[in-house]
mmCIF file of the N, C-alpha and C atoms, coordinates in Angstrom:
data_MODEL
# 
_entry.id   MODEL 
# 
loop_
_atom_site.group_PDB 
_atom_site.id 
_atom_site.type_symbol 
_atom_site.label_atom_id 
_atom_site.label_alt_id 
_atom_site.label_comp_id 
_atom_site.label_asym_id 
_atom_site.label_entity_id 
_atom_site.label_seq_id 
_atom_site.pdbx_PDB_ins_code 
_atom_site.Cartn_x 
_atom_site.Cartn_y 
_atom_site.Cartn_z 
_atom_site.occupancy 
_atom_site.B_iso_or_equiv 
_atom_site.pdbx_formal_charge 
_atom_site.auth_seq_id 
_atom_site.auth_comp_id 
_atom_site.auth_asym_id 
_atom_site.auth_atom_id 
_atom_site.pdbx_PDB_model_num 
ATOM 1   N N  . UNK A 1 1  ? -59.245 -40.431 48.382 1.00 0.00 ? 1  UNK A N  1 
ATOM 2   C CA . UNK A 1 1  ? -59.233 -39.563 47.224 1.00 0.00 ? 1  UNK A CA 1 
ATOM 3   C C  . UNK A 1 1  ? -57.834 -38.978 47.066 1.00 0.00 ? 1  UNK A C  1 
ATOM 4   N N  . UNK A 1 2  ? -57.421 -38.797 45.831 1.00 0.00 ? 2  UNK A N  1 
ATOM 5   C CA . UNK A 1 2  ? -56.099 -38.249 45.520 1.00 0.00 ? 2  UNK A CA 1 
ATOM 6   C C  . UNK A 1 2  ? -56.270 -36.919 44.799 1.00 0.00 ? 2  UNK A C  1 
ATOM 7   N N  . UNK A 1 3  ? -55.374 -35.993 45.093 1.00 0.00 ? 3  UNK A N  1 
ATOM 8   C CA . UNK A 1 3  ? -55.466 -34.656 44.537 1.00 0.00 ? 3  UNK A CA 1 
ATOM 9   C C  . UNK A 1 3  ? -54.218 -34.326 43.731 1.00 0.00 ? 3  UNK A C  1 
ATOM 10  N N  . UNK A 1 4  ? -54.427 -33.800 42.535 1.00 0.00 ? 4  UNK A N  1 
ATOM 11  C CA . UNK A 1 4  ? -53.354 -33.213 41.744 1.00 0.00 ? 4  UNK A CA 1 
ATOM 12  C C  . UNK A 1 4  ? -53.451 -31.722 42.025 1.00 0.00 ? 4  UNK A C  1 
ATOM 13  N N  . UNK A 1 5  ? -52.351 -31.115 42.440 1.00 0.00 ? 5  UNK A N  1 
ATOM 14  C CA . UNK A 1 5  ? -52.408 -29.713 42.832 1.00 0.00 ? 5  UNK A CA 1 
ATOM 15  C C  . UNK A 1 5  ? -51.293 -28.917 42.162 1.00 0.00 ? 5  UNK A C  1 
ATOM 16  N N  . UNK A 1 6  ? -51.561 -27.625 42.016 1.00 0.00 ? 6  UNK A N  1 
ATOM 17  C CA . UNK A 1 6  ? -50.576 -26.692 41.482 1.00 0.00 ? 6  UNK A CA 1 
ATOM 18  C C  . UNK A 1 6  ? -50.393 -25.594 42.518 1.00 0.00 ? 6  UNK A C  1 
ATOM 19  N N  . UNK A 1 7  ? -49.140 -25.389 42.894 1.00 0.00 ? 7  UNK A N  1 
ATOM 20  C CA . UNK A 1 7  ? -48.788 -24.317 43.816 1.00 0.00 ? 7  UNK A CA 1 
ATOM 21  C C  . UNK A 1 7  ? -48.094 -23.212 43.036 1.00 0.00 ? 7  UNK A C  1 
ATOM 22  N N  . UNK A 1 8  ? -48.294 -21.983 43.481 1.00 0.00 ? 8  UNK A N  1 
ATOM 23  C CA . UNK A 1 8  ? -47.608 -20.845 42.874 1.00 0.00 ? 8  UNK A CA 1 
ATOM 24  C C  . UNK A 1 8  ? -46.788 -20.167 43.961 1.00 0.00 ? 8  UNK A C  1 
ATOM 25  N N  . UNK A 1 9  ? -45.548 -19.849 43.626 1.00 0.00 ? 9  UNK A N  1 
ATOM 26  C CA . UNK A 1 9  ? -44.675 -19.164 44.574 1.00 0.00 ? 9  UNK A CA 1 
ATOM 27  C C  . UNK A 1 9  ? -45.184 -17.749 44.801 1.00 0.00 ? 9  UNK A C  1 
ATOM 28  N N  . UNK A 1 10 ? -45.220 -17.319 46.048 1.00 0.00 ? 10 UNK A N  1 
ATOM 29  C CA . UNK A 1 10 ? -45.661 -15.966 46.368 1.00 0.00 ? 10 UNK A CA 1 
ATOM 30  C C  . UNK A 1 10 ? -44.626 -14.951 45.893 1.00 0.00 ? 10 UNK A C  1 
ATOM 31  N N  . UNK A 1 11 ? -43.345 -15.291 46.013 1.00 0.00 ? 11 UNK A N  1 
ATOM 32  C CA . UNK A 1 11 ? -42.278 -14.421 45.528 1.00 0.00 ? 11 UNK A CA 1 
ATOM 33  C C  . UNK A 1 11 ? -41.920 -14.805 44.102 1.00 0.00 ? 11 UNK A C  1 
ATOM 34  N N  . UNK A 1 12 ? -41.596 -13.813 43.270 1.00 0.00 ? 12 UNK A N  1 
ATOM 35  C CA . UNK A 1 12 ? -41.186 -14.140 41.894 1.00 0.00 ? 12 UNK A CA 1 
ATOM 36  C C  . UNK A 1 12 ? -39.926 -15.000 41.891 1.00 0.00 ? 12 UNK A C  1 
ATOM 37  N N  . UNK A 1 13 ? -39.897 -15.978 41.013 1.00 0.00 ? 13 UNK A N  1 
ATOM 38  C CA . UNK A 1 13 ? -38.740 -16.849 40.866 1.00 0.00 ? 13 UNK A CA 1 
ATOM 39  C C  . UNK A 1 13 ? -38.730 -17.428 39.463 1.00 0.00 ? 13 UNK A C  1 
ATOM 40  N N  . UNK A 1 14 ? -37.659 -18.114 39.128 1.00 0.00 ? 14 UNK A N  1 
ATOM 41  C CA . UNK A 1 14 ? -37.506 -18.633 37.770 1.00 0.00 ? 14 UNK A CA 1 
ATOM 42  C C  . UNK A 1 14 ? -38.601 -19.633 37.408 1.00 0.00 ? 14 UNK A C  1 
ATOM 43  N N  . UNK A 1 15 ? -38.894 -20.561 38.287 1.00 0.00 ? 15 UNK A N  1 
ATOM 44  C CA . UNK A 1 15 ? -39.953 -21.533 38.063 1.00 0.00 ? 15 UNK A CA 1 
ATOM 45  C C  . UNK A 1 15 ? -41.033 -21.307 39.120 1.00 0.00 ? 15 UNK A C  1 
ATOM 46  N N  . UNK A 1 16 ? -42.059 -20.518 38.813 1.00 0.00 ? 16 UNK A N  1 
ATOM 47  C CA . UNK A 1 16 ? -43.016 -20.106 39.844 1.00 0.00 ? 16 UNK A CA 1 
ATOM 48  C C  . UNK A 1 16 ? -44.059 -21.148 40.232 1.00 0.00 ? 16 UNK A C  1 
ATOM 49  N N  . UNK A 1 17 ? -44.141 -22.280 39.509 1.00 0.00 ? 17 UNK A N  1 
ATOM 50  C CA . UNK A 1 17 ? -45.171 -23.270 39.792 1.00 0.00 ? 17 UNK A CA 1 
ATOM 51  C C  . UNK A 1 17 ? -44.577 -24.596 40.238 1.00 0.00 ? 17 UNK A C  1 
ATOM 52  N N  . UNK A 1 18 ? -45.340 -25.299 41.077 1.00 0.00 ? 18 UNK A N  1 
ATOM 53  C CA . UNK A 1 18 ? -44.975 -26.639 41.522 1.00 0.00 ? 18 UNK A CA 1 
ATOM 54  C C  . UNK A 1 18 ? -46.210 -27.509 41.361 1.00 0.00 ? 18 UNK A C  1 
ATOM 55  N N  . UNK A 1 19 ? -46.056 -28.687 40.773 1.00 0.00 ? 19 UNK A N  1 
ATOM 56  C CA . UNK A 1 19 ? -47.161 -29.605 40.543 1.00 0.00 ? 19 UNK A CA 1 
ATOM 57  C C  . UNK A 1 19 ? -46.891 -30.879 41.341 1.00 0.00 ? 19 UNK A C  1 
ATOM 58  N N  . UNK A 1 20 ? -47.914 -31.375 42.041 1.00 0.00 ? 20 UNK A N  1 
ATOM 59  C CA . UNK A 1 20 ? -47.730 -32.583 42.833 1.00 0.00 ? 20 UNK A CA 1 
ATOM 60  C C  . UNK A 1 20 ? -49.024 -33.362 43.006 1.00 0.00 ? 20 UNK A C  1 
ATOM 61  N N  . UNK A 1 21 ? -48.919 -34.511 43.666 1.00 0.00 ? 21 UNK A N  1 
ATOM 62  C CA . UNK A 1 21 ? -50.055 -35.379 43.976 1.00 0.00 ? 21 UNK A CA 1 
ATOM 63  C C  . UNK A 1 21 ? -50.007 -35.715 45.456 1.00 0.00 ? 21 UNK A C  1 
ATOM 64  N N  . UNK A 1 22 ? -51.152 -35.744 46.101 1.00 0.00 ? 22 UNK A N  1 
ATOM 65  C CA . UNK A 1 22 ? -51.230 -36.101 47.512 1.00 0.00 ? 22 UNK A CA 1 
ATOM 66  C C  . UNK A 1 22 ? -52.611 -36.650 47.839 1.00 0.00 ? 22 UNK A C  1 
ATOM 67  N N  . UNK A 1 23 ? -52.700 -37.345 48.962 1.00 0.00 ? 23 UNK A N  1 
ATOM 68  C CA . UNK A 1 23 ? -54.003 -37.791 49.443 1.00 0.00 ? 23 UNK A CA 1 
ATOM 69  C C  . UNK A 1 23 ? -54.490 -36.899 50.589 1.00 0.00 ? 23 UNK A C  1 
ATOM 70  N N  . UNK A 1 24 ? -53.608 -36.046 51.111 1.00 0.00 ? 24 UNK A N  1 
ATOM 71  C CA . UNK A 1 24 ? -53.977 -35.110 52.183 1.00 0.00 ? 24 UNK A CA 1 
ATOM 72  C C  . UNK A 1 24 ? -53.482 -33.716 51.787 1.00 0.00 ? 24 UNK A C  1 
ATOM 73  N N  . UNK A 1 25 ? -54.345 -32.952 51.166 1.00 0.00 ? 25 UNK A N  1 
ATOM 74  C CA . UNK A 1 25 ? -53.966 -31.673 50.577 1.00 0.00 ? 25 UNK A CA 1 
ATOM 75  C C  . UNK A 1 25 ? -53.510 -30.645 51.608 1.00 0.00 ? 25 UNK A C  1 
ATOM 76  N N  . UNK A 1 26 ? -54.236 -30.506 52.696 1.00 0.00 ? 26 UNK A N  1 
ATOM 77  C CA . UNK A 1 26 ? -53.873 -29.505 53.706 1.00 0.00 ? 26 UNK A CA 1 
ATOM 78  C C  . UNK A 1 26 ? -52.532 -29.816 54.368 1.00 0.00 ? 26 UNK A C  1 
ATOM 79  N N  . UNK A 1 27 ? -52.308 -31.076 54.698 1.00 0.00 ? 27 UNK A N  1 
ATOM 80  C CA . UNK A 1 27 ? -51.036 -31.476 55.290 1.00 0.00 ? 27 UNK A CA 1 
ATOM 81  C C  . UNK A 1 27 ? -49.886 -31.210 54.322 1.00 0.00 ? 27 UNK A C  1 
ATOM 82  N N  . UNK A 1 28 ? -50.085 -31.552 53.054 1.00 0.00 ? 28 UNK A N  1 
ATOM 83  C CA . UNK A 1 28 ? -49.018 -31.373 52.063 1.00 0.00 ? 28 UNK A CA 1 
ATOM 84  C C  . UNK A 1 28 ? -48.702 -29.901 51.852 1.00 0.00 ? 28 UNK A C  1 
ATOM 85  N N  . UNK A 1 29 ? -49.703 -29.037 51.818 1.00 0.00 ? 29 UNK A N  1 
ATOM 86  C CA . UNK A 1 29 ? -49.456 -27.601 51.679 1.00 0.00 ? 29 UNK A CA 1 
ATOM 87  C C  . UNK A 1 29 ? -48.681 -27.069 52.876 1.00 0.00 ? 29 UNK A C  1 
ATOM 88  N N  . UNK A 1 30 ? -49.039 -27.528 54.060 1.00 0.00 ? 30 UNK A N  1 
ATOM 89  C CA . UNK A 1 30 ? -48.290 -27.124 55.261 1.00 0.00 ? 30 UNK A CA 1 
ATOM 90  C C  . UNK A 1 30 ? -46.845 -27.610 55.206 1.00 0.00 ? 30 UNK A C  1 
ATOM 91  N N  . UNK A 1 31 ? -46.620 -28.802 54.669 1.00 0.00 ? 31 UNK A N  1 
ATOM 92  C CA . UNK A 1 31 ? -45.255 -29.316 54.532 1.00 0.00 ? 31 UNK A CA 1 
ATOM 93  C C  . UNK A 1 31 ? -44.442 -28.460 53.565 1.00 0.00 ? 31 UNK A C  1 
ATOM 94  N N  . UNK A 1 32 ? -45.052 -28.045 52.469 1.00 0.00 ? 32 UNK A N  1 
ATOM 95  C CA . UNK A 1 32 ? -44.344 -27.191 51.504 1.00 0.00 ? 32 UNK A CA 1 
ATOM 96  C C  . UNK A 1 32 ? -43.948 -25.853 52.134 1.00 0.00 ? 32 UNK A C  1 
ATOM 97  N N  . UNK A 1 33 ? -44.804 -25.313 52.965 1.00 0.00 ? 33 UNK A N  1 
ATOM 98  C CA . UNK A 1 33 ? -44.553 -24.001 53.563 1.00 0.00 ? 33 UNK A CA 1 
ATOM 99  C C  . UNK A 1 33 ? -43.806 -24.074 54.895 1.00 0.00 ? 33 UNK A C  1 
ATOM 100 N N  . UNK A 1 34 ? -43.471 -25.269 55.350 1.00 0.00 ? 34 UNK A N  1 
ATOM 101 C CA . UNK A 1 34 ? -42.772 -25.449 56.620 1.00 0.00 ? 34 UNK A CA 1 
ATOM 102 C C  . UNK A 1 34 ? -41.311 -25.009 56.521 1.00 0.00 ? 34 UNK A C  1 
ATOM 103 N N  . UNK A 1 35 ? -40.803 -24.482 57.601 1.00 0.00 ? 35 UNK A N  1 
ATOM 104 C CA . UNK A 1 35 ? -39.387 -24.105 57.649 1.00 0.00 ? 35 UNK A CA 1 
ATOM 105 C C  . UNK A 1 35 ? -38.480 -25.327 57.672 1.00 0.00 ? 35 UNK A C  1 
ATOM 106 N N  . UNK A 1 36 ? -39.028 -26.490 57.988 1.00 0.00 ? 36 UNK A N  1 
ATOM 107 C CA . UNK A 1 36 ? -38.244 -27.726 58.042 1.00 0.00 ? 36 UNK A CA 1 
ATOM 108 C C  . UNK A 1 36 ? -38.156 -28.420 56.685 1.00 0.00 ? 36 UNK A C  1 
ATOM 109 N N  . UNK A 1 37 ? -38.819 -27.888 55.685 1.00 0.00 ? 37 UNK A N  1 
ATOM 110 C CA . UNK A 1 37 ? -38.824 -28.484 54.351 1.00 0.00 ? 37 UNK A CA 1 
ATOM 111 C C  . UNK A 1 37 ? -37.418 -28.465 53.763 1.00 0.00 ? 37 UNK A C  1 
ATOM 112 N N  . UNK A 1 38 ? -36.963 -29.605 53.240 1.00 0.00 ? 38 UNK A N  1 
ATOM 113 C CA . UNK A 1 38 ? -35.617 -29.689 52.666 1.00 0.00 ? 38 UNK A CA 1 
ATOM 114 C C  . UNK A 1 38 ? -35.642 -29.927 51.158 1.00 0.00 ? 38 UNK A C  1 
ATOM 115 N N  . UNK A 1 39 ? -36.800 -29.921 50.545 1.00 0.00 ? 39 UNK A N  1 
ATOM 116 C CA . UNK A 1 39 ? -36.917 -30.261 49.127 1.00 0.00 ? 39 UNK A CA 1 
ATOM 117 C C  . UNK A 1 39 ? -36.865 -29.055 48.206 1.00 0.00 ? 39 UNK A C  1 
ATOM 118 N N  . UNK A 1 40 ? -37.397 -29.259 47.012 1.00 0.00 ? 40 UNK A N  1 
ATOM 119 C CA . UNK A 1 40 ? -37.402 -28.248 45.964 1.00 0.00 ? 40 UNK A CA 1 
ATOM 120 C C  . UNK A 1 40 ? -38.094 -26.965 46.408 1.00 0.00 ? 40 UNK A C  1 
ATOM 121 N N  . UNK A 1 41 ? -39.113 -27.076 47.225 1.00 0.00 ? 41 UNK A N  1 
ATOM 122 C CA . UNK A 1 41 ? -39.929 -25.912 47.577 1.00 0.00 ? 41 UNK A CA 1 
ATOM 123 C C  . UNK A 1 41 ? -39.437 -25.163 48.812 1.00 0.00 ? 41 UNK A C  1 
ATOM 124 N N  . UNK A 1 42 ? -38.246 -25.502 49.316 1.00 0.00 ? 42 UNK A N  1 
ATOM 125 C CA . UNK A 1 42 ? -37.746 -24.822 50.515 1.00 0.00 ? 42 UNK A CA 1 
ATOM 126 C C  . UNK A 1 42 ? -37.482 -23.345 50.230 1.00 0.00 ? 42 UNK A C  1 
ATOM 127 N N  . UNK A 1 43 ? -37.466 -22.556 51.250 1.00 0.00 ? 43 UNK A N  1 
ATOM 128 C CA . UNK A 1 43 ? -37.171 -21.123 51.210 1.00 0.00 ? 43 UNK A CA 1 
ATOM 129 C C  . UNK A 1 43 ? -38.220 -20.298 50.476 1.00 0.00 ? 43 UNK A C  1 
ATOM 130 N N  . UNK A 1 44 ? -39.335 -20.877 50.096 1.00 0.00 ? 44 UNK A N  1 
ATOM 131 C CA . UNK A 1 44 ? -40.364 -20.136 49.389 1.00 0.00 ? 44 UNK A CA 1 
ATOM 132 C C  . UNK A 1 44 ? -41.708 -20.381 50.047 1.00 0.00 ? 44 UNK A C  1 
ATOM 133 N N  . UNK A 1 45 ? -42.549 -19.376 49.994 1.00 0.00 ? 45 UNK A N  1 
ATOM 134 C CA . UNK A 1 45 ? -43.923 -19.521 50.453 1.00 0.00 ? 45 UNK A CA 1 
ATOM 135 C C  . UNK A 1 45 ? -44.772 -19.840 49.226 1.00 0.00 ? 45 UNK A C  1 
ATOM 136 N N  . UNK A 1 46 ? -45.708 -20.752 49.375 1.00 0.00 ? 46 UNK A N  1 
ATOM 137 C CA . UNK A 1 46 ? -46.520 -21.225 48.266 1.00 0.00 ? 46 UNK A CA 1 
ATOM 138 C C  . UNK A 1 46 ? -47.997 -21.030 48.562 1.00 0.00 ? 46 UNK A C  1 
ATOM 139 N N  . UNK A 1 47 ? -48.753 -20.755 47.501 1.00 0.00 ? 47 UNK A N  1 
ATOM 140 C CA . UNK A 1 47 ? -50.206 -20.694 47.630 1.00 0.00 ? 47 UNK A CA 1 
ATOM 141 C C  . UNK A 1 47 ? -50.819 -21.671 46.636 1.00 0.00 ? 47 UNK A C  1 
ATOM 142 N N  . UNK A 1 48 ? -51.908 -22.277 47.031 1.00 0.00 ? 48 UNK A N  1 
ATOM 143 C CA . UNK A 1 48 ? -52.606 -23.249 46.205 1.00 0.00 ? 48 UNK A CA 1 
ATOM 144 C C  . UNK A 1 48 ? -53.427 -22.502 45.160 1.00 0.00 ? 48 UNK A C  1 
ATOM 145 N N  . UNK A 1 49 ? -53.209 -22.820 43.876 1.00 0.00 ? 49 UNK A N  1 
ATOM 146 C CA . UNK A 1 49 ? -53.940 -22.116 42.814 1.00 0.00 ? 49 UNK A CA 1 
ATOM 147 C C  . UNK A 1 49 ? -54.837 -23.043 41.998 1.00 0.00 ? 49 UNK A C  1 
ATOM 148 N N  . UNK A 1 50 ? -54.633 -24.373 42.086 1.00 0.00 ? 50 UNK A N  1 
ATOM 149 C CA . UNK A 1 50 ? -55.421 -25.283 41.260 1.00 0.00 ? 50 UNK A CA 1 
ATOM 150 C C  . UNK A 1 50 ? -55.429 -26.678 41.883 1.00 0.00 ? 50 UNK A C  1 
ATOM 151 N N  . UNK A 1 51 ? -56.592 -27.333 41.861 1.00 0.00 ? 51 UNK A N  1 
ATOM 152 C CA . UNK A 1 51 ? -56.735 -28.688 42.418 1.00 0.00 ? 51 UNK A CA 1 
ATOM 153 C C  . UNK A 1 51 ? -57.681 -29.500 41.544 1.00 0.00 ? 51 UNK A C  1 
ATOM 154 N N  . UNK A 1 52 ? -57.344 -30.763 41.336 1.00 0.00 ? 52 UNK A N  1 
ATOM 155 C CA . UNK A 1 52 ? -58.233 -31.736 40.700 1.00 0.00 ? 52 UNK A CA 1 
ATOM 156 C C  . UNK A 1 52 ? -58.270 -32.970 41.597 1.00 0.00 ? 52 UNK A C  1 
ATOM 157 N N  . UNK A 1 53 ? -59.444 -33.568 41.767 1.00 0.00 ? 53 UNK A N  1 
ATOM 158 C CA . UNK A 1 53 ? -59.591 -34.750 42.602 1.00 0.00 ? 53 UNK A CA 1 
ATOM 159 C C  . UNK A 1 53 ? -59.794 -36.012 41.779 1.00 0.00 ? 53 UNK A C  1 
ATOM 160 N N  . UNK A 1 54 ? -59.190 -37.124 42.221 1.00 0.00 ? 54 UNK A N  1 
ATOM 161 C CA . UNK A 1 54 ? -59.288 -38.414 41.539 1.00 0.00 ? 54 UNK A CA 1 
ATOM 162 C C  . UNK A 1 54 ? -59.511 -39.521 42.559 1.00 0.00 ? 54 UNK A C  1 
ATOM 163 N N  . UNK A 1 55 ? -60.324 -40.493 42.197 1.00 0.00 ? 55 UNK A N  1 
ATOM 164 C CA . UNK A 1 55 ? -60.579 -41.635 43.076 1.00 0.00 ? 55 UNK A CA 1 
ATOM 165 C C  . UNK A 1 55 ? -59.484 -42.688 42.930 1.00 0.00 ? 55 UNK A C  1 
ATOM 166 N N  . UNK A 1 56 ? -58.829 -42.733 41.768 1.00 0.00 ? 56 UNK A N  1 
ATOM 167 C CA . UNK A 1 56 ? -57.827 -43.751 41.479 1.00 0.00 ? 56 UNK A CA 1 
ATOM 168 C C  . UNK A 1 56 ? -56.441 -43.099 41.465 1.00 0.00 ? 56 UNK A C  1 
ATOM 169 N N  . UNK A 1 57 ? -55.525 -43.649 42.257 1.00 0.00 ? 57 UNK A N  1 
ATOM 170 C CA . UNK A 1 57 ? -54.188 -43.081 42.388 1.00 0.00 ? 57 UNK A CA 1 
ATOM 171 C C  . UNK A 1 57 ? -53.463 -43.008 41.042 1.00 0.00 ? 57 UNK A C  1 
ATOM 172 N N  . UNK A 1 58 ? -53.548 -44.049 40.245 1.00 0.00 ? 58 UNK A N  1 
ATOM 173 C CA . UNK A 1 58 ? -52.851 -44.062 38.963 1.00 0.00 ? 58 UNK A CA 1 
ATOM 174 C C  . UNK A 1 58 ? -53.359 -42.972 38.025 1.00 0.00 ? 58 UNK A C  1 
ATOM 175 N N  . UNK A 1 59 ? -54.639 -42.668 38.090 1.00 0.00 ? 59 UNK A N  1 
ATOM 176 C CA . UNK A 1 59 ? -55.203 -41.587 37.265 1.00 0.00 ? 59 UNK A CA 1 
ATOM 177 C C  . UNK A 1 59 ? -54.631 -40.239 37.698 1.00 0.00 ? 59 UNK A C  1 
ATOM 178 N N  . UNK A 1 60 ? -54.465 -40.061 39.003 1.00 0.00 ? 60 UNK A N  1 
ATOM 179 C CA . UNK A 1 60 ? -53.898 -38.804 39.515 1.00 0.00 ? 60 UNK A CA 1 
ATOM 180 C C  . UNK A 1 60 ? -52.447 -38.645 39.082 1.00 0.00 ? 60 UNK A C  1 
ATOM 181 N N  . UNK A 1 61 ? -51.670 -39.703 39.167 1.00 0.00 ? 61 UNK A N  1 
ATOM 182 C CA . UNK A 1 61 ? -50.267 -39.625 38.759 1.00 0.00 ? 61 UNK A CA 1 
ATOM 183 C C  . UNK A 1 61 ? -50.129 -39.432 37.247 1.00 0.00 ? 61 UNK A C  1 
ATOM 184 N N  . UNK A 1 62 ? -51.045 -40.016 36.485 1.00 0.00 ? 62 UNK A N  1 
ATOM 185 C CA . UNK A 1 62 ? -51.032 -39.822 35.036 1.00 0.00 ? 62 UNK A CA 1 
ATOM 186 C C  . UNK A 1 62 ? -51.317 -38.354 34.696 1.00 0.00 ? 62 UNK A C  1 
ATOM 187 N N  . UNK A 1 63 ? -52.278 -37.754 35.382 1.00 0.00 ? 63 UNK A N  1 
ATOM 188 C CA . UNK A 1 63 ? -52.605 -36.339 35.156 1.00 0.00 ? 63 UNK A CA 1 
ATOM 189 C C  . UNK A 1 63 ? -51.442 -35.445 35.553 1.00 0.00 ? 63 UNK A C  1 
ATOM 190 N N  . UNK A 1 64 ? -50.791 -35.745 36.670 1.00 0.00 ? 64 UNK A N  1 
ATOM 191 C CA . UNK A 1 64 ? -49.630 -34.969 37.099 1.00 0.00 ? 64 UNK A CA 1 
ATOM 192 C C  . UNK A 1 64 ? -48.541 -35.023 36.028 1.00 0.00 ? 64 UNK A C  1 
ATOM 193 N N  . UNK A 1 65 ? -48.300 -36.200 35.489 1.00 0.00 ? 65 UNK A N  1 
ATOM 194 C CA . UNK A 1 65 ? -47.284 -36.366 34.456 1.00 0.00 ? 65 UNK A CA 1 
ATOM 195 C C  . UNK A 1 65 ? -47.612 -35.518 33.233 1.00 0.00 ? 65 UNK A C  1 
ATOM 196 N N  . UNK A 1 66 ? -48.873 -35.509 32.816 1.00 0.00 ? 66 UNK A N  1 
ATOM 197 C CA . UNK A 1 66 ? -49.284 -34.720 31.665 1.00 0.00 ? 66 UNK A CA 1 
ATOM 198 C C  . UNK A 1 66 ? -49.120 -33.228 31.926 1.00 0.00 ? 66 UNK A C  1 
ATOM 199 N N  . UNK A 1 67 ? -49.447 -32.791 33.128 1.00 0.00 ? 67 UNK A N  1 
ATOM 200 C CA . UNK A 1 67 ? -49.275 -31.374 33.463 1.00 0.00 ? 67 UNK A CA 1 
ATOM 201 C C  . UNK A 1 67 ? -47.798 -30.983 33.474 1.00 0.00 ? 67 UNK A C  1 
ATOM 202 N N  . UNK A 1 68 ? -46.956 -31.870 33.974 1.00 0.00 ? 68 UNK A N  1 
ATOM 203 C CA . UNK A 1 68 ? -45.528 -31.563 34.035 1.00 0.00 ? 68 UNK A CA 1 
ATOM 204 C C  . UNK A 1 68 ? -44.880 -31.538 32.660 1.00 0.00 ? 68 UNK A C  1 
ATOM 205 N N  . UNK A 1 69 ? -45.472 -32.209 31.702 1.00 0.00 ? 69 UNK A N  1 
ATOM 206 C CA . UNK A 1 69 ? -44.945 -32.182 30.343 1.00 0.00 ? 69 UNK A CA 1 
ATOM 207 C C  . UNK A 1 69 ? -45.338 -30.894 29.621 1.00 0.00 ? 69 UNK A C  1 
ATOM 208 N N  . UNK A 1 70 ? -46.161 -30.094 30.291 1.00 0.00 ? 70 UNK A N  1 
ATOM 209 C CA . UNK A 1 70 ? -46.637 -28.804 29.781 1.00 0.00 ? 70 UNK A CA 1 
ATOM 210 C C  . UNK A 1 70 ? -47.404 -28.986 28.472 1.00 0.00 ? 70 UNK A C  1 
ATOM 211 N N  . UNK A 1 71 ? -47.102 -28.212 27.462 1.00 0.00 ? 71 UNK A N  1 
ATOM 212 C CA . UNK A 1 71 ? -47.857 -28.291 26.218 1.00 0.00 ? 71 UNK A CA 1 
ATOM 213 C C  . UNK A 1 71 ? -49.286 -27.816 26.397 1.00 0.00 ? 71 UNK A C  1 
ATOM 214 N N  . UNK A 1 72 ? -50.181 -28.327 25.594 1.00 0.00 ? 72 UNK A N  1 
ATOM 215 C CA . UNK A 1 72 ? -51.577 -27.899 25.599 1.00 0.00 ? 72 UNK A CA 1 
ATOM 216 C C  . UNK A 1 72 ? -52.282 -28.219 26.912 1.00 0.00 ? 72 UNK A C  1 
ATOM 217 N N  . UNK A 1 73 ? -51.928 -29.323 27.547 1.00 0.00 ? 73 UNK A N  1 
ATOM 218 C CA . UNK A 1 73 ? -52.560 -29.699 28.814 1.00 0.00 ? 73 UNK A CA 1 
ATOM 219 C C  . UNK A 1 73 ? -52.262 -28.657 29.883 1.00 0.00 ? 73 UNK A C  1 
ATOM 220 N N  . UNK A 1 74 ? -51.019 -28.220 29.972 1.00 0.00 ? 74 UNK A N  1 
ATOM 221 C CA . UNK A 1 74 ? -50.603 -27.221 30.955 1.00 0.00 ? 74 UNK A CA 1 
ATOM 222 C C  . UNK A 1 74 ? -51.320 -25.893 30.709 1.00 0.00 ? 74 UNK A C  1 
ATOM 223 N N  . UNK A 1 75 ? -51.351 -25.451 29.477 1.00 0.00 ? 75 UNK A N  1 
ATOM 224 C CA . UNK A 1 75 ? -51.960 -24.156 29.165 1.00 0.00 ? 75 UNK A CA 1 
ATOM 225 C C  . UNK A 1 75 ? -53.474 -24.169 29.393 1.00 0.00 ? 75 UNK A C  1 
ATOM 226 N N  . UNK A 1 76 ? -54.110 -25.290 29.142 1.00 0.00 ? 76 UNK A N  1 
ATOM 227 C CA . UNK A 1 76 ? -55.549 -25.403 29.427 1.00 0.00 ? 76 UNK A CA 1 
ATOM 228 C C  . UNK A 1 76 ? -55.811 -25.311 30.926 1.00 0.00 ? 76 UNK A C  1 
ATOM 229 N N  . UNK A 1 77 ? -54.973 -25.952 31.727 1.00 0.00 ? 77 UNK A N  1 
ATOM 230 C CA . UNK A 1 77 ? -55.127 -25.874 33.182 1.00 0.00 ? 77 UNK A CA 1 
ATOM 231 C C  . UNK A 1 77 ? -54.859 -24.460 33.684 1.00 0.00 ? 77 UNK A C  1 
ATOM 232 N N  . UNK A 1 78 ? -53.880 -23.785 33.135 1.00 0.00 ? 78 UNK A N  1 
ATOM 233 C CA . UNK A 1 78 ? -53.545 -22.428 33.572 1.00 0.00 ? 78 UNK A CA 1 
ATOM 234 C C  . UNK A 1 78 ? -54.628 -21.429 33.173 1.00 0.00 ? 78 UNK A C  1 
ATOM 235 N N  . UNK A 1 79 ? -55.370 -21.690 32.108 1.00 0.00 ? 79 UNK A N  1 
ATOM 236 C CA . UNK A 1 79 ? -56.514 -20.837 31.756 1.00 0.00 ? 79 UNK A CA 1 
ATOM 237 C C  . UNK A 1 79 ? -57.577 -20.920 32.842 1.00 0.00 ? 79 UNK A C  1 
ATOM 238 N N  . UNK A 1 80 ? -57.745 -22.123 33.418 1.00 0.00 ? 80 UNK A N  1 
ATOM 239 C CA . UNK A 1 80 ? -58.715 -22.292 34.506 1.00 0.00 ? 80 UNK A CA 1 
ATOM 240 C C  . UNK A 1 80 ? -58.270 -21.550 35.755 1.00 0.00 ? 80 UNK A C  1 
ATOM 241 N N  . UNK A 1 81 ? -56.964 -21.488 35.987 1.00 0.00 ? 81 UNK A N  1 
ATOM 242 C CA . UNK A 1 81 ? -56.434 -20.790 37.168 1.00 0.00 ? 81 UNK A CA 1 
ATOM 243 C C  . UNK A 1 81 ? -56.739 -19.299 37.066 1.00 0.00 ? 81 UNK A C  1 
ATOM 244 N N  . UNK A 1 82 ? -56.552 -18.745 35.881 1.00 0.00 ? 82 UNK A N  1 
ATOM 245 C CA . UNK A 1 82 ? -56.781 -17.302 35.698 1.00 0.00 ? 82 UNK A CA 1 
ATOM 246 C C  . UNK A 1 82 ? -58.247 -17.021 35.713 1.00 0.00 ? 82 UNK A C  1 
# 
């Protein structure tokens, strides 16, 4: 199973959300919050605020792409978060 997830930065920042896809959600969240992380999410603590599950990898990546393009898809997902 593949998961599309949205993380929110615990500390205020310019871009407070991160959207990604993974097959192991707990491991990926730990990687984002690890001190060894060298990517976009380094130096910040993240909390999981939204998850969708997909059986097909391509469907998960398509959903991630739509969320990253924001617009109506993003705002509909953020209504569910609140």
